[in-house]
Biopython code that builds the backbone (N, CA, C, O; Angstrom):
import numpy as np
from Bio.PDB.StructureBuilder import StructureBuilder

atoms = [
    (1, "GLU", "N", (2.655, 4.986, 16.616)),
    (1, "GLU", "CA", (2.689, 4.787, 18.103)),
    (1, "GLU", "C", (2.345, 3.454, 18.690)),
    (1, "GLU", "O", (2.655, 3.068, 19.817)),
    (2, "TYR", "N", (1.719, 2.850, 17.855)),
    (2, "TYR", "CA", (1.234, 1.321, 18.146)),
    (2, "TYR", "C", (2.752, 0.490, 18.238)),
    (2, "TYR", "O", (2.998, -0.289, 19.159)),
    (3, "ALA", "N", (3.595, 0.754, 17.271)),
    (3, "ALA", "CA", (4.891, 0.032, 17.180)),
    (3, "ALA", "C", (5.690, 0.449, 18.479)),
    (3, "ALA", "O", (6.506, -0.316, 18.992)),
    (4, "HIS", "N", (5.403, 1.745, 18.998)),
    (4, "HIS", "CA", (6.277, 1.933, 20.311)),
    (4, "HIS", "C", (5.670, 1.142, 21.320)),
    (4, "HIS", "O", (6.422, 0.637, 22.155)),
    (5, "HIS", "N", (4.425, 0.936, 21.401)),
    (5, "HIS", "CA", (3.830, 0.268, 22.441)),
    (5, "HIS", "C", (4.223, -1.310, 22.295)),
    (5, "HIS", "O", (4.353, -2.004, 23.304)),
    (6, "LEU", "N", (4.378, -1.763, 21.159)),
    (6, "LEU", "CA", (4.914, -3.114, 20.919)),
    (6, "LEU", "C", (6.456, -3.200, 21.439)),
    (6, "LEU", "O", (6.901, -4.169, 22.053)),
    (7, "GLN", "N", (7.111, -2.179, 21.140)),
    (7, "GLN", "CA", (8.638, -2.149, 21.724)),
    (7, "GLN", "C", (8.505, -2.245, 23.156)),
    (7, "GLN", "O", (9.314, -2.938, 23.772)),
    (8, "HIS", "N", (7.537, -1.603, 23.791)),
    (8, "HIS", "CA", (7.527, -1.657, 25.300)),
    (8, "HIS", "C", (7.240, -2.950, 25.862)),
    (8, "HIS", "O", (7.811, -3.410, 26.851)),
    (9, "LEU", "N", (6.227, -3.591, 25.118)),
    (9, "LEU", "CA", (5.729, -4.945, 25.582)),
    (9, "LEU", "C", (6.823, -5.857, 25.361)),
    (9, "LEU", "O", (6.955, -6.766, 26.181)),
    (10, "ALA", "N", (7.707, -5.767, 24.309)),
    (10, "ALA", "CA", (8.631, -6.773, 24.007)),
    (10, "ALA", "C", (9.952, -6.466, 24.949)),
    (10, "ALA", "O", (10.896, -7.256, 24.936)),
    (11, "GLY", "N", (9.967, -5.477, 25.630)),
    (11, "GLY", "CA", (11.099, -5.154, 26.569)),
    (11, "GLY", "C", (12.213, -4.317, 25.793)),
    (11, "GLY", "O", (13.312, -4.151, 26.323)),
    (12, "ILE", "N", (11.937, -3.809, 24.581)),
    (12, "ILE", "CA", (12.801, -3.096, 23.796)),
    (12, "ILE", "C", (13.197, -1.713, 24.494)),
    (12, "ILE", "O", (14.339, -1.258, 24.560)),
    (13, "THR", "N", (12.052, -1.142, 24.992)),
    (13, "THR", "CA", (12.025, 0.207, 25.600)),
    (13, "THR", "C", (12.871, 0.091, 26.887)),
    (13, "THR", "O", (13.684, 0.988, 27.110)),
    (14, "ASP", "N", (12.761, -0.834, 27.663)),
    (14, "ASP", "CA", (13.542, -1.034, 28.780)),
    (14, "ASP", "C", (14.973, -1.285, 28.610)),
    (14, "ASP", "O", (15.821, -0.878, 29.404)),
    (15, "ALA", "N", (15.246, -2.026, 27.462)),
    (15, "ALA", "CA", (16.600, -2.238, 27.035)),
    (15, "ALA", "C", (17.332, -0.885, 26.566)),
    (15, "ALA", "O", (18.482, -0.545, 26.843)),
    (16, "LYS", "N", (16.489, -0.271, 25.872)),
    (16, "LYS", "CA", (17.015, 1.097, 25.348)),
    (16, "LYS", "C", (17.300, 1.987, 26.462)),
    (16, "LYS", "O", (18.330, 2.658, 26.397)),
    (17, "ILE", "N", (16.602, 2.082, 27.393)),
    (17, "ILE", "CA", (16.909, 3.070, 28.505)),
    (17, "ILE", "C", (17.808, 2.599, 29.383)),
    (17, "ILE", "O", (18.112, 3.314, 30.339)),
    (18, "SER", "N", (18.406, 1.297, 29.223)),
    (18, "SER", "CA", (19.428, 0.782, 30.077)),
    (18, "SER", "C", (20.739, 1.139, 29.687)),
    (18, "SER", "O", (21.679, 1.139, 30.482)),
    (19, "VAL", "N", (20.852, 1.486, 28.323)),
    (19, "VAL", "CA", (22.054, 1.875, 27.849)),
    (19, "VAL", "C", (22.224, 3.450, 27.864)),
    (19, "VAL", "O", (21.264, 4.201, 28.036)),
    (20, "ALA", "N", (23.596, 3.915, 27.660)),
    (20, "ALA", "CA", (23.911, 5.280, 27.632)),
    (20, "ALA", "C", (23.025, 5.917, 26.385)),
    (20, "ALA", "O", (23.093, 5.480, 25.236)),
    (21, "PRO", "N", (22.196, 7.001, 26.791)),
    (21, "PRO", "CA", (21.363, 7.548, 25.757)),
    (21, "PRO", "C", (22.311, 8.381, 24.661)),
    (21, "PRO", "O", (23.320, 9.030, 24.936)),
    (22, "SER", "N", (21.772, 8.205, 23.474)),
    (22, "SER", "CA", (22.508, 8.734, 22.232)),
    (22, "SER", "C", (21.413, 8.929, 21.315)),
    (22, "SER", "O", (20.320, 8.364, 21.335)),
    (23, "ALA", "N", (21.943, 10.002, 20.318)),
    (23, "ALA", "CA", (20.978, 10.052, 19.289)),
    (23, "ALA", "C", (20.753, 8.815, 18.346)),
    (23, "ALA", "O", (19.664, 8.570, 17.828)),
    (24, "GLU", "N", (21.825, 8.100, 18.180)),
    (24, "GLU", "CA", (21.668, 6.770, 17.382)),
    (24, "GLU", "C", (20.735, 5.765, 17.947)),
    (24, "GLU", "O", (19.906, 5.141, 17.284)),
    (25, "VAL", "N", (20.958, 5.646, 19.369)),
    (25, "VAL", "CA", (19.837, 4.753, 20.056)),
    (25, "VAL", "C", (18.470, 5.094, 19.844)),
    (25, "VAL", "O", (17.579, 4.257, 19.698)),
    (26, "GLU", "N", (18.296, 6.433, 19.827)),
    (26, "GLU", "CA", (16.880, 6.939, 19.549)),
    (26, "GLU", "C", (16.443, 6.619, 18.113)),
    (26, "GLU", "O", (15.334, 6.162, 17.839)),
    (27, "ARG", "N", (17.422, 6.902, 17.203)),
    (27, "ARG", "CA", (17.031, 6.777, 15.945)),
    (27, "ARG", "C", (16.677, 5.275, 15.629)),
    (27, "ARG", "O", (15.682, 4.939, 14.988)),
    (28, "ARG", "N", (17.595, 4.429, 16.146)),
    (28, "ARG", "CA", (17.191, 2.909, 16.078)),
    (28, "ARG", "C", (15.855, 2.629, 16.424)),
    (28, "ARG", "O", (15.200, 1.947, 15.635)),
    (29, "ALA", "N", (15.292, 3.067, 17.544)),
    (29, "ALA", "CA", (14.166, 2.932, 18.054)),
    (29, "ALA", "C", (12.979, 3.507, 17.195)),
    (29, "ALA", "O", (11.920, 2.909, 17.007)),
    (30, "GLU", "N", (13.288, 4.699, 16.717)),
    (30, "GLU", "CA", (12.238, 5.369, 15.816)),
    (30, "GLU", "C", (12.178, 4.566, 14.533)),
    (30, "GLU", "O", (11.073, 4.250, 14.092)),
    (31, "LEU", "N", (13.244, 4.225, 13.927)),
    (31, "LEU", "CA", (13.304, 3.638, 12.563)),
    (31, "LEU", "C", (12.725, 2.225, 12.652)),
    (31, "LEU", "O", (12.098, 1.747, 11.707)),
    (32, "GLN", "N", (12.947, 1.533, 13.838)),
    (32, "GLN", "CA", (12.245, 0.331, 14.071)),
    (32, "GLN", "C", (10.684, 0.461, 13.958)),
    (32, "GLN", "O", (9.973, -0.216, 13.216)),
    (33, "ALA", "N", (10.271, 1.449, 14.821)),
    (33, "ALA", "CA", (8.839, 1.717, 14.748)),
    (33, "ALA", "C", (8.320, 2.088, 13.446)),
    (33, "ALA", "O", (7.172, 1.783, 13.124)),
    (34, "THR", "N", (9.090, 2.722, 12.689)),
    (34, "THR", "CA", (8.518, 2.970, 11.217)),
    (34, "THR", "C", (8.431, 1.804, 10.458)),
    (34, "THR", "O", (7.454, 1.598, 9.738)),
    (35, "CYS", "N", (9.496, 0.909, 10.564)),
    (35, "CYS", "CA", (9.346, -0.452, 9.730)),
    (35, "CYS", "C", (8.373, -1.272, 10.316)),
    (35, "CYS", "O", (7.778, -1.976, 9.500)),
    (36, "TRP", "N", (8.005, -1.403, 11.588)),
    (36, "TRP", "CA", (7.040, -2.181, 12.075)),
    (36, "TRP", "C", (5.741, -1.635, 11.606)),
    (36, "TRP", "O", (4.861, -2.402, 11.215)),
    (37, "SER", "N", (5.579, -0.338, 11.626)),
    (37, "SER", "CA", (4.322, 0.329, 11.177)),
    (37, "SER", "C", (4.044, -0.144, 9.773)),
    (37, "SER", "O", (2.917, -0.571, 9.521)),
    (38, "ALA", "N", (4.945, -0.106, 8.861)),
    (38, "ALA", "CA", (4.740, -0.522, 7.631)),
    (38, "ALA", "C", (4.374, -2.081, 7.487)),
    (38, "ALA", "O", (3.492, -2.445, 6.710)),
    (39, "THR", "N", (5.047, -2.908, 8.222)),
    (39, "THR", "CA", (4.743, -4.295, 8.308)),
    (39, "THR", "C", (3.347, -4.401, 8.704)),
    (39, "THR", "O", (2.617, -5.084, 7.986)),
    (40, "MET", "N", (2.830, -3.796, 9.799)),
    (40, "MET", "CA", (1.603, -4.150, 10.270)),
    (40, "MET", "C", (0.543, -3.571, 9.260)),
    (40, "MET", "O", (-0.509, -4.165, 9.028)),
    (41, "THR", "N", (0.908, -2.291, 8.635)),
    (41, "THR", "CA", (-0.072, -1.786, 7.531)),
    (41, "THR", "C", (-0.221, -2.791, 6.289)),
    (41, "THR", "O", (-1.310, -3.051, 5.777)),
    (42, "PHE", "N", (0.837, -3.251, 5.926)),
    (42, "PHE", "CA", (0.970, -4.101, 4.766)),
    (42, "PHE", "C", (0.094, -5.390, 4.930)),
    (42, "PHE", "O", (-0.639, -5.824, 4.042)),
    (43, "HIS", "N", (0.259, -5.973, 6.218)),
    (43, "HIS", "CA", (-0.436, -7.176, 6.516)),
    (43, "HIS", "C", (-1.782, -7.133, 7.122)),
    (43, "HIS", "O", (-2.360, -8.150, 7.506)),
    (44, "ASN", "N", (-2.291, -5.898, 7.205)),
    (44, "ASN", "CA", (-3.655, -5.671, 7.816)),
    (44, "ASN", "C", (-4.690, -6.110, 6.650)),
    (44, "ASN", "O", (-4.604, -5.614, 5.527)),
    (45, "ALA", "N", (-5.509, -6.908, 6.928)),
    (45, "ALA", "CA", (-6.427, -7.341, 5.973)),
    (45, "ALA", "C", (-7.553, -6.344, 5.623)),
    (45, "ALA", "O", (-8.324, -6.521, 4.679)),
    (46, "ALA", "N", (-7.591, -5.227, 6.500)),
    (46, "ALA", "CA", (-8.585, -4.069, 6.135)),
    (46, "ALA", "C", (-8.001, -3.087, 5.259)),
    (46, "ALA", "O", (-8.659, -2.121, 4.871)),
    (47, "VAL", "N", (-6.734, -3.291, 4.908)),
    (47, "VAL", "CA", (-6.126, -2.330, 4.048)),
    (47, "VAL", "C", (-5.833, -3.096, 2.593)),
    (47, "VAL", "O", (-5.119, -4.092, 2.469)),
    (48, "VAL", "N", (-6.423, -2.525, 1.701)),
    (48, "VAL", "CA", (-6.081, -3.049, 0.205)),
    (48, "VAL", "C", (-4.796, -2.384, -0.160)),
    (48, "VAL", "O", (-4.755, -1.186, -0.437)),
    (49, "PHE", "N", (-3.713, -3.183, -0.161)),
    (49, "PHE", "CA", (-2.487, -2.628, -0.677)),
    (49, "PHE", "C", (-2.328, -2.867, -2.220)),
    (49, "PHE", "O", (-2.225, -3.967, -2.763)),
    (50, "ASN", "N", (-2.326, -1.706, -2.793)),
    (50, "ASN", "CA", (-2.021, -1.636, -4.251)),
    (50, "ASN", "C", (-1.212, -0.527, -4.721)),
    (50, "ASN", "O", (-0.561, 0.095, -3.881)),
    (51, "ASP", "N", (-1.155, -0.163, -6.035)),
    (51, "ASP", "CA", (-0.309, 0.991, -6.391)),
    (51, "ASP", "C", (-0.633, 2.185, -5.805)),
    (51, "ASP", "O", (0.260, 2.947, -5.434)),
    (52, "GLU", "N", (-2.035, 2.503, -5.645)),
    (52, "GLU", "CA", (-2.277, 3.643, -4.974)),
    (52, "GLU", "C", (-1.906, 3.774, -3.618)),
    (52, "GLU", "O", (-1.519, 4.839, -3.136)),
    (53, "THR", "N", (-2.024, 2.629, -2.939)),
    (53, "THR", "CA", (-1.727, 2.538, -1.470)),
    (53, "THR", "C", (-0.191, 2.745, -1.318)),
    (53, "THR", "O", (0.314, 3.529, -0.515)),
    (54, "LEU", "N", (0.459, 1.985, -2.146)),
    (54, "LEU", "CA", (1.970, 2.085, -2.081)),
    (54, "LEU", "C", (2.391, 3.552, -2.364)),
    (54, "LEU", "O", (3.296, 4.047, -1.693)),
    (55, "GLY", "N", (1.750, 4.282, -3.360)),
    (55, "GLY", "CA", (2.288, 5.586, -3.554)),
    (55, "GLY", "C", (1.955, 6.354, -2.426)),
    (55, "GLY", "O", (2.761, 7.226, -2.102)),
    (56, "SER", "N", (0.824, 6.194, -1.693)),
    (56, "SER", "CA", (0.432, 7.043, -0.484)),
    (56, "SER", "C", (1.476, 6.815, 0.664)),
    (56, "SER", "O", (1.891, 7.718, 1.391)),
    (57, "TRP", "N", (1.884, 5.372, 0.745)),
    (57, "TRP", "CA", (2.824, 5.223, 1.717)),
    (57, "TRP", "C", (4.248, 5.844, 1.531)),
    (57, "TRP", "O", (4.913, 6.326, 2.448)),
    (58, "GLU", "N", (4.630, 5.765, 0.198)),
    (58, "GLU", "CA", (5.882, 6.403, -0.061)),
    (58, "GLU", "C", (5.719, 7.944, 0.013)),
    (58, "GLU", "O", (6.688, 8.612, 0.375)),
    (59, "GLU", "N", (4.747, 8.443, -0.256)),
    (59, "GLU", "CA", (4.343, 9.910, -0.016)),
    (59, "GLU", "C", (4.624, 10.190, 1.577)),
    (59, "GLU", "O", (5.322, 11.126, 1.966)),
    (60, "ARG", "N", (4.058, 9.358, 2.338)),
    (60, "ARG", "CA", (4.058, 9.570, 3.750)),
    (60, "ARG", "C", (5.522, 9.568, 4.322)),
    (60, "ARG", "O", (5.875, 10.362, 5.194)),
    (61, "LEU", "N", (6.389, 8.572, 3.743)),
    (61, "LEU", "CA", (7.811, 8.427, 4.166)),
    (61, "LEU", "C", (8.511, 9.838, 3.753)),
    (61, "LEU", "O", (9.293, 10.418, 4.506)),
    (62, "GLU", "N", (8.141, 10.316, 2.486)),
    (62, "GLU", "CA", (8.784, 11.581, 2.114)),
    (62, "GLU", "C", (8.504, 12.747, 2.878)),
    (62, "GLU", "O", (9.225, 13.741, 2.788)),
    (63, "THR", "N", (7.358, 12.692, 3.739)),
    (63, "THR", "CA", (6.936, 13.961, 4.540)),
    (63, "THR", "C", (7.106, 13.678, 5.904)),
    (63, "THR", "O", (6.641, 14.489, 6.704)),
    (64, "MET", "N", (7.715, 12.630, 6.340)),
    (64, "MET", "CA", (7.977, 12.311, 7.658)),
    (64, "MET", "C", (9.070, 13.232, 8.298)),
    (64, "MET", "O", (10.051, 13.508, 7.608)),
    (65, "LEU", "N", (8.975, 13.693, 9.487)),
    (65, "LEU", "CA", (9.845, 14.381, 10.068)),
    (65, "LEU", "C", (11.254, 14.100, 10.056)),
    (65, "LEU", "O", (11.554, 12.997, 10.512)),
    (66, "VAL", "N", (12.264, 14.885, 9.614)),
    (66, "VAL", "CA", (13.728, 14.680, 9.622)),
    (66, "VAL", "C", (14.188, 15.580, 10.631)),
    (66, "VAL", "O", (14.297, 16.782, 10.392)),
    (67, "ASP", "N", (14.497, 15.024, 11.871)),
    (67, "ASP", "CA", (15.034, 15.948, 12.934)),
    (67, "ASP", "C", (16.073, 15.382, 13.799)),
    (67, "ASP", "O", (16.221, 15.772, 14.957)),
    (68, "GLY", "N", (16.801, 14.467, 13.259)),
    (68, "GLY", "CA", (17.863, 13.821, 13.903)),
    (68, "GLY", "C", (17.557, 12.740, 14.796)),
    (68, "GLY", "O", (18.422, 11.964, 15.203)),
    (69, "VAL", "N", (16.177, 12.664, 15.152)),
    (69, "VAL", "CA", (15.647, 11.565, 16.207)),
    (69, "VAL", "C", (15.137, 10.486, 15.242)),
    (69, "VAL", "O", (15.478, 9.311, 15.376)),
    (70, "HIS", "N", (14.351, 10.885, 14.309)),
    (70, "HIS", "CA", (13.539, 9.862, 13.498)),
    (70, "HIS", "C", (14.306, 9.348, 12.219)),
    (70, "HIS", "O", (13.792, 8.581, 11.406)),
    (71, "GLY", "N", (15.623, 9.859, 12.120)),
    (71, "GLY", "CA", (16.414, 9.430, 10.985)),
    (71, "GLY", "C", (16.498, 10.268, 9.766)),
    (71, "GLY", "O", (15.560, 11.056, 9.651)),
    (72, "ASN", "N", (17.400, 10.293, 8.815)),
    (72, "ASN", "CA", (17.464, 10.964, 7.661)),
    (72, "ASN", "C", (16.466, 10.488, 6.637)),
    (72, "ASN", "O", (15.948, 9.384, 6.804)),
    (73, "ARG", "N", (16.187, 11.141, 5.709)),
    (73, "ARG", "CA", (15.435, 10.763, 4.683)),
    (73, "ARG", "C", (15.632, 9.355, 4.003)),
    (73, "ARG", "O", (14.723, 8.561, 3.761)),
    (74, "ASP", "N", (17.028, 9.172, 3.726)),
    (74, "ASP", "CA", (17.311, 7.883, 3.260)),
    (74, "ASP", "C", (16.971, 6.730, 4.128)),
    (74, "ASP", "O", (16.402, 5.747, 3.652)),
    (75, "SER", "N", (17.312, 6.811, 5.446)),
    (75, "SER", "CA", (16.907, 5.826, 6.474)),
    (75, "SER", "C", (15.458, 5.559, 6.727)),
    (75, "SER", "O", (14.968, 4.441, 6.884)),
    (76, "ILE", "N", (14.791, 6.759, 6.750)),
    (76, "ILE", "CA", (13.251, 6.623, 6.837)),
    (76, "ILE", "C", (12.805, 5.754, 5.554)),
    (76, "ILE", "O", (12.194, 4.695, 5.703)),
    (77, "ARG", "N", (13.109, 6.207, 4.423)),
    (77, "ARG", "CA", (12.840, 5.458, 3.168)),
    (77, "ARG", "C", (13.202, 4.019, 3.197)),
    (77, "ARG", "O", (12.383, 3.201, 2.779)),
    (78, "HIS", "N", (14.374, 3.629, 3.661)),
    (78, "HIS", "CA", (14.821, 2.322, 3.587)),
    (78, "HIS", "C", (13.982, 1.491, 4.570)),
    (78, "HIS", "O", (13.427, 0.484, 4.130)),
    (79, "TRP", "N", (13.835, 1.838, 5.916)),
    (79, "TRP", "CA", (13.116, 1.111, 6.929)),
    (79, "TRP", "C", (11.614, 1.157, 6.589)),
    (79, "TRP", "O", (10.978, 0.123, 6.791)),
    (80, "GLY", "N", (10.984, 2.211, 6.109)),
    (80, "GLY", "CA", (9.681, 2.269, 5.801)),
    (80, "GLY", "C", (9.266, 1.289, 4.622)),
    (80, "GLY", "O", (8.181, 0.708, 4.610)),
    (81, "VAL", "N", (10.137, 1.170, 3.726)),
    (81, "VAL", "CA", (9.869, 0.247, 2.600)),
    (81, "VAL", "C", (10.402, -1.223, 2.897)),
    (81, "VAL", "O", (9.911, -2.177, 2.293)),
    (82, "ARG", "N", (11.283, -1.371, 3.715)),
    (82, "ARG", "CA", (11.718, -2.753, 4.354)),
    (82, "ARG", "C", (10.527, -3.374, 4.876)),
    (82, "ARG", "O", (10.145, -4.515, 4.617)),
    (83, "GLY", "N", (9.937, -2.482, 5.679)),
    (83, "GLY", "CA", (8.837, -3.065, 6.441)),
    (83, "GLY", "C", (7.765, -3.549, 5.793)),
    (83, "GLY", "O", (7.156, -4.503, 6.277)),
    (84, "LEU", "N", (7.376, -2.982, 4.623)),
    (84, "LEU", "CA", (6.355, -3.557, 3.581)),
    (84, "LEU", "C", (6.601, -4.957, 3.167)),
    (84, "LEU", "O", (5.693, -5.770, 2.995)),
    (85, "TYR", "N", (7.878, -5.215, 3.010)),
    (85, "TYR", "CA", (8.110, -6.495, 2.413)),
    (85, "TYR", "C", (8.678, -7.509, 3.473)),
    (85, "TYR", "O", (9.096, -8.609, 3.112)),
    (86, "ALA", "N", (8.684, -7.123, 4.753)),
    (86, "ALA", "CA", (9.134, -8.076, 5.896)),
    (86, "ALA", "C", (8.228, -9.220, 6.053)),
    (86, "ALA", "O", (7.003, -9.137, 5.974)),
    (87, "SER", "N", (8.958, -10.390, 6.299)),
    (87, "SER", "CA", (8.264, -11.539, 6.516)),
    (87, "SER", "C", (7.898, -11.768, 8.070)),
    (87, "SER", "O", (6.929, -12.437, 8.429)),
    (88, "THR", "N", (8.808, -11.118, 8.958)),
    (88, "THR", "CA", (8.589, -11.156, 10.380)),
    (88, "THR", "C", (9.008, -9.714, 10.756)),
    (88, "THR", "O", (9.499, -8.904, 9.969)),
    (89, "LEU", "N", (8.735, -9.496, 12.120)),
    (89, "LEU", "CA", (9.150, -8.262, 12.767)),
    (89, "LEU", "C", (10.559, -8.200, 12.876)),
    (89, "LEU", "O", (11.064, -7.084, 12.993)),
    (90, "GLY", "N", (11.361, -9.313, 12.858)),
    (90, "GLY", "CA", (12.677, -9.472, 12.875)),
    (90, "GLY", "C", (13.377, -8.924, 11.873)),
    (90, "GLY", "O", (14.540, -8.577, 12.074)),
    (91, "ASP", "N", (12.797, -8.768, 10.683)),
    (91, "ASP", "CA", (13.142, -8.057, 9.522)),
    (91, "ASP", "C", (13.423, -6.453, 9.757)),
    (91, "ASP", "O", (14.029, -5.714, 8.983)),
    (92, "CYS", "N", (12.889, -6.136, 10.893)),
    (92, "CYS", "CA", (13.015, -4.577, 11.151)),
    (92, "CYS", "C", (13.932, -4.337, 12.277)),
    (92, "CYS", "O", (13.814, -3.379, 13.042)),
    (93, "ASP", "N", (14.909, -5.292, 12.362)),
    (93, "ASP", "CA", (15.907, -5.280, 13.478)),
    (93, "ASP", "C", (17.031, -4.059, 13.256)),
    (93, "ASP", "O", (18.140, -4.249, 12.756)),
    (94, "THR", "N", (16.574, -2.886, 13.682)),
    (94, "THR", "CA", (17.598, -1.731, 13.355)),
    (94, "THR", "C", (18.718, -1.884, 14.477)),
    (94, "THR", "O", (19.745, -1.227, 14.305)),
    (95, "TRP", "N", (18.621, -2.692, 15.618)),
    (95, "TRP", "CA", (19.483, -2.769, 16.585)),
    (95, "TRP", "C", (20.850, -3.457, 16.103)),
    (95, "TRP", "O", (21.895, -3.280, 16.730)),
    (96, "VAL", "N", (20.785, -4.186, 15.048)),
    (96, "VAL", "CA", (21.963, -4.856, 14.458)),
    (96, "VAL", "C", (22.377, -4.214, 13.278)),
    (96, "VAL", "O", (23.469, -4.516, 12.797)),
    (97, "ALA", "N", (21.643, -3.348, 12.729)),
    (97, "ALA", "CA", (22.187, -2.748, 11.359)),
    (97, "ALA", "C", (23.297, -1.893, 11.542)),
    (97, "ALA", "O", (23.652, -1.373, 12.600)),
    (98, "PRO", "N", (23.848, -1.782, 10.359)),
    (98, "PRO", "CA", (25.143, -0.796, 10.389)),
    (98, "PRO", "C", (24.648, 0.611, 10.673)),
    (98, "PRO", "O", (23.495, 0.941, 10.397)),
    (99, "SER", "N", (25.419, 1.340, 11.160)),
    (99, "SER", "CA", (25.131, 2.816, 11.508)),
    (99, "SER", "C", (24.772, 3.597, 10.228)),
    (99, "SER", "O", (23.988, 4.543, 10.301)),
    (100, "GLU", "N", (25.288, 3.251, 9.142)),
    (100, "GLU", "CA", (24.870, 4.110, 7.989)),
    (100, "GLU", "C", (23.396, 3.771, 7.633)),
    (100, "GLU", "O", (22.828, 4.557, 6.876)),
    (101, "LEU", "N", (22.739, 2.733, 8.072)),
    (101, "LEU", "CA", (21.526, 2.488, 7.663)),
    (101, "LEU", "C", (20.581, 3.100, 8.806)),
    (101, "LEU", "O", (19.357, 3.044, 8.691)),
    (102, "VAL", "N", (21.139, 3.623, 9.792)),
    (102, "VAL", "CA", (20.114, 4.298, 10.919)),
    (102, "VAL", "C", (20.664, 5.729, 11.036)),
    (102, "VAL", "O", (20.649, 6.274, 12.140)),
    (103, "ALA", "N", (21.136, 6.350, 9.984)),
    (103, "ALA", "CA", (21.723, 7.727, 10.111)),
    (103, "ALA", "C", (20.467, 8.633, 10.110)),
    (103, "ALA", "O", (20.587, 9.854, 10.202)),
]
sb = StructureBuilder()
sb.init_structure("model")
sb.init_model(0)
sb.init_chain("A")
sb.init_seg("    ")
for serial, (resi, resn, name, xyz) in enumerate(atoms, 1):
    if name == "N":
        sb.init_residue(resn, " ", resi, " ")
    sb.init_atom(name, np.array(xyz, "f"), 0.0, 1.0, " ", f" {name:<3s}", serial, name[0])
structure = sb.get_structure()
């Protein structure tokens, strides 16, 4: 939910609601939030990221809700892992990604 707050602060939420609503627009927002969540978790000094933590993160991705809004399992996995290795929040730019990566 913090990533959605950042989307709001960055103006992404306002931009999202200014375009015609669609399932893909919602998925792009949700998958970006998933990716940002991974980035923030990985770079949080309070979290020791090791094999156990990575396994726990991957398990979380496998159990996230698949409902047409949050993306399919492959997309959730893709953006959830991509965020772990992101150098910047721009690496989580789902808005320019091909549709098949935000399915």
